[in-house]
N, C-alpha and C positions, 0 to 999 in steps of 0.2 A: 620549337618543342623543347622539352627538357632533354639534357644529356646526362651521362653519369657523373660528369664533373660538377654538375649542379649540387650533388650530394656529397662531395668530398670536402676535406679541409680539417681544421682543428679548431678547438674551443680556446678562445684567449683568456690568459689568467693574469694578465700583467695590470689589470685595472678592475675595479668594482664600479657598476652603474651608480650614478647619482641622482638619477631621476626618479619619478614615481609613476605608478600605475593608477590610472583614473578612467572613469567612463565619460567619453566626450562624444556628444551627439549620438548616443546610443551604443558606442562601440568601445570595447576595452582598449585603452591606449597608453603607451608609454610617452611621458612628457619629460623633455629635457630642457632646462633653461627657460628663458622667457621672461624672468623676474624683474628685468630692468628695461622698462619701456623707453628710457631715455637713451639707451644704447641702440635698440633696434625695435621697431614695431612690426617686424615682418615675422612670418612663420614658414618653416620648411616642413613639408609633408614627406615623410621618409617611407618609402615602400619597400619592404625587405626581401630578402631571398626565400627560399622554400622553408627556411627553418624559423622564419618570423621572430616572435618574442621569446621562444624557447632557447634561441641562440644568444647568449650574453654579448657576442660580438656586436650584433646589431645596436644593442642599448649604449655600448661603449662607443661606437662610432658616432651615434646620434648626440651623446654627451660632447664629443670632440667638436662636432659642428656647432653646437649650441654655445659652447665656450670661446670658440674662436670668431664666431660671428655675431653673438649677442641675440640671435634669432631663437625663438621658440621652436623646438623640434618635436614633431609628433609622429609616433610609429603606431598605427592603428593595427590591431590584431585581426587583420583581414584576409590572412592566407586561409583557404579552407581547412577546417578542423584544427585550427590553431598552428598549422605547419607541422613539418616533420621533426622527430626528436633528434638533437644532435648525437645522441648515442649511436645512431647509425653510422656516423662518419668513420670510426675505426674499421667497421666491417667493409665499408665501401672501399677503403683504401686498400684492405687485403683483396678484395674482389677484383680491383683494377690493377693491382700491381703484377708486373711480370714474374712467373715462377723462376726462382734461381735455380732450382734443381726439379727436373721432371721426375720426381719420385712418385709412386702411387698414393702415398699418404699425402703429399703436398697437393696433388690434383684433387683428391677426395675432399681435403680440407677447403679448397677454393670453391669447389662445387657446393659443399655445405653451406658455407657462408653466403654464396650467391642465392641459395634457396632461401635462407632465413631473411634475406633482404626483400625478395619479390613480394611478400604480402604488404609491405609498407611502400615501396617505390612504385609498383605497378599501378595501384588505385590513385596515388597522387598524380601520376603521368596522365592516366585517363580522366581523372575527375578534378584535379586541383589546378587546372588552368586559370590564369588570371582573368581570362575572358568571361568565366562564369560569375565572378564577383564584381566585374567592372561597374555595374549599376551602383552597387553599394559604395565602391571607391569614389565614384563621380559625385554621389550625393553628399559624401562626407566631405570632399574637397570643397564643394560649393558652399556647404555650411561654414567651414573654416573661413573661406574667403569672405562671406558675408559679415562675419563678426570682427574682422580686423579693423583696428582703429585707424583713423585718417592718417593716410601716408604709409601704411603697412602694406606690404607685398606678400604674395604667396609663391614660394618656391617648391619644387618637387625633386626628390632624389630617389632613383629606382635601382635595385641591385639584382641582377639575375632575373627571377621571377617578377620582380617590381619594376623592371625596366619597360616592359610592354605596356603597363598602365601609366607610367610616368611620361611616356611619350604620346599615348593616346589622349591624356589630359590636356596636352598643349594645343589640341585642335578644338577644345571645348570653350564656350562662352561661360562667363561667371554666372550667368543666370539663363535658364531655358529660353531660347529665342533672343538673347540678349546680343549686344555688339561689343561688350568689354571682355577682354581675354580673362581666363580663369587663372592661368599660370604665367608668372612673371620670369621666371627662370627655371631651366630644367638641367639636371646633371644624372647621368646613369653610368654604371660600371659593369662591365662584362655582360651585356644584355642577352636574355633569352627571348625567343619568339619573334624578333624583328628582322632576323637575317634574310628571310625569304620575302620581306615586304619593304624594300628601300623607299617605296612610294609613301609608306606610312611615315617615315621619318622626314621625308620632303614636306609632307603636309604639316607635321608638327612644327617645322620651321617657318614655312610660308604662310600658314592660314592667319596666325595672330602675331607673326614676327617674334616668337618666343626665343630668347638666347638659349641655345641648345649645346650641351657639352656631353661627351661619351668618352669614358676611359675605356680603351680597347686593350684586351689581352691579345698579345701578338699570336699566342698559340691557345686556340680555342676551337671546339668542335662547332661553335655556332658563329658569333660575330667576331671574327679574327681579323687580322691585319688586312687580309685580301678583300673580305667582305666590306670592311670599314672603307677601304679606297673606293671600291665600286659605289657605295652608297653615297659618299662625299662627291663622287664624279657626277652622279645623277642629281645631287643638290646643286651643284655648281651650274649643270646644264639648265635646270628648271628655274634658276634664279639669275640667269645671264641677262644682262641689261639693267639690272638693279644699281641703285647708287650705292656707293661705298659705305658699309656699315648698316645698310638697310636690313640685311639678314645675318644674324650672328650665329656662328656654330664652330665648334671645335672638337674634331675627332682626333684624339690623342693616343698614339700606339705606345704601349708600355713594353718595351722590348724584354723578351725572354719570360714574359709573365703568362699565367694560364687563367683559365676562368675560375672565378671565385677569389682572386687575389686582393680585391679591395675590401673584402669582409672577412675571409676564412683562412688567409696565408699564416702559417706559423713562423716564428722568429727563425728557427734553424733552417728555414727555406728563404735564404738571403734575397735572391732575386725577386721572388714574389712579395715577400715581407716588405722589402723597400719599395717596390711597386706600389703596395697598399698604402704606405706612407705618403708616397708622392701623389697618389690619387686623392688621398684625403686633403692634401694642400690644394690640389686642383680644384676640388669641389668647394673647398673654403673660401679660396680666392674667387671662384666664380660666383659664389652667392653673395660674398661682401661686395663685389663689383655691381651685381644687378638687383639686389635686394636692399642693400643699405645705402 
């Protein structure tokens, strides 16, 4: 499920997006890179957090991936209702921050802020789950895979909300009933919705032997260091007896980092901001290794 930290963070202002918005297979899509097929023929499907294309951070990160890998990076506007507004994040910070002074005015202000958030956050929690639009994501991913040039591969990156579908896509064939895998490499950061289903992660790794990486926030209400350790232990158990390198996975713990660090950490928050930079390199190295 979603947690309050799914709606916290800040808007990045250190860069401007360089990609374009176009309609791809019937879906509004942010497109970064991909103009130099001599460098890479592959595509990365970027499945965003709850803020989707409304949060410039997602576009900036997609640009970084495209620049560093040469891959085309696509962010489909697939989050229900276009995602939440980033304007909610400052209010969420106030609502979640501890009261420094327990004055009547301070308590009432926190209650008021919380009440203003509920009409936005509660419907998203109830009706904005990725499960509800997964069939659209699958159809989109298969269409992208089908149009790749010879030698091109399809990677997927999922953050928070997007990590559940990025994991699920690893279990899918490229065509309905086919035997070729859809996804050639997967990366996710501070995932939501998969902490209670470690068997889903096992299936994502085992079924088509997709290289699977996860950037784990040490401090997370959902997929934290403890959950990651249990999940990795189950993966090891279920793949015992396999030859070296047959199943490829990397659960990397980012010490001191919190949920959202890959996308929404602010520069003044040194631990999370540096964690986000390190996770970006983690993803770039992963995709360069398995897509190019």
